[in-house]
C-alpha positions in Angstrom: 0.1 0.1 0.1 2.8 2.1 0.9 4.4 1.9 -3.1 1.1 2.8 -4.3 1.0 6.2 -2.3 4.2 7.2 -3.7 3.7 10.0 -6.5 6.5 8.5 -8.6 5.8 4.9 -8.2 3.2 2.7 -10.0 2.7 -0.6 -8.9 2.0 -2.7 -12.1 1.4 -6.0 -10.4 1.3 -8.1 -7.4 2.3 -11.9 -7.9 2.0 -14.2 -5.4 3.9 -17.0 -7.5 7.4 -16.6 -8.9 6.4 -17.9 -12.4 3.8 -14.7 -12.2 6.5 -12.4 -11.2 8.9 -13.4 -14.0 5.8 -12.9 -16.3 5.0 -9.6 -14.9 9.0 -8.7 -15.4 8.3 -9.0 -19.0 5.7 -6.0 -19.1 8.0 -3.2 -20.9 6.4 -0.5 -18.4 8.0 -2.6 -15.7 11.4 -1.2 -14.3 12.0 -2.6 -11.0 11.0 -6.1 -9.9 10.6 -6.6 -6.2 10.8 -10.2 -5.3 10.2 -11.3 -2.1 12.4 -14.2 -0.3 9.4 -16.7 0.0 9.1 -16.8 -3.6 12.7 -18.2 -4.1 12.0 -21.3 -1.9 11.8 -23.8 -4.6 13.7 -22.0 -7.1 14.9 -23.9 -10.2 18.1 -23.9 -12.7 15.5 -22.9 -15.3 13.9 -20.0 -13.1 17.4 -18.8 -12.1 18.3 -18.6 -15.6 15.1 -16.5 -16.5 15.7 -13.8 -14.1 19.5 -13.5 -15.2 18.3 -13.1 -18.8 15.8 -10.1 -17.4 18.8 -8.5 -15.5 19.0 -6.2 -18.4 15.1 -5.3 -18.8 14.4 -5.0 -15.1 16.3 -4.2 -11.9 15.5 -6.7 -9.2 15.5 -5.6 -5.7 15.1 -8.8 -3.3 13.1 -8.4 0.0 14.6 -11.0 2.4 14.0 -12.3 6.0 16.6 -11.1 8.3 17.8 -14.8 9.1 17.5 -15.9 5.5 20.9 -16.6 4.2 19.8 -18.6 0.9 18.1 -16.0 -0.8 20.8 -13.7 0.1 23.5 -16.2 -1.3 21.2 -16.2 -4.4 21.1 -12.3 -4.9 24.1 -12.0 -6.8 23.6 -15.0 -9.1 19.9 -13.6 -10.0 21.2 -10.2 -11.0 19.6 -8.7 -8.0 20.8 -4.9 -7.4 19.7 -4.6 -4.0 19.0 -6.8 -0.8 16.7 -5.2 1.6 15.5 -6.9 4.8 12.1 -7.3 5.9 12.6 -5.5 9.2 13.8 -2.3 7.4 11.6 0.4 7.3 9.3 1.3 3.9 11.7 4.2 3.3 14.6 1.8 2.8 12.7 -0.1 0.2 11.7 3.1 -1.6 15.2 4.4 -1.5 16.5 0.9 -3.1 13.9 1.2 -5.5 14.6 4.8 -6.5 18.3 4.0 -6.6 18.1 1.4 -9.3 15.8 3.1 -11.6 17.2 4.0 -15.1 
C-alpha cells in the first residue's frame, strides 16, 4: 500500500508466485521487480536463468527475512541490485527502488 501511495511509483502487478512475477517483469512498463524471499523457496535452475536473462530489462530488488541467508546467497547470481531486509523501514525499500531506476 505504501508503494501505491508514492507519486513517482506505479505498481503494475502483485504476484504471489515466482512464475507470475517473471511474467510481470516481461511487461515493457516494468522497471523494477521486487521479489520476496518466500517466492524463491523452490527456485529451479531454469527459473534462475530466466531471472538472469531479465537483468537487462528490469532491476531486481530482493526483500529478504533477516535470517534468510539462502536468498541473500542467490541475490548475486539472480542479478539482484539491492537486498532489503523485511525489518527495514518502508523508506529503505523506497530508497532502493529509486536508486536502481534507469
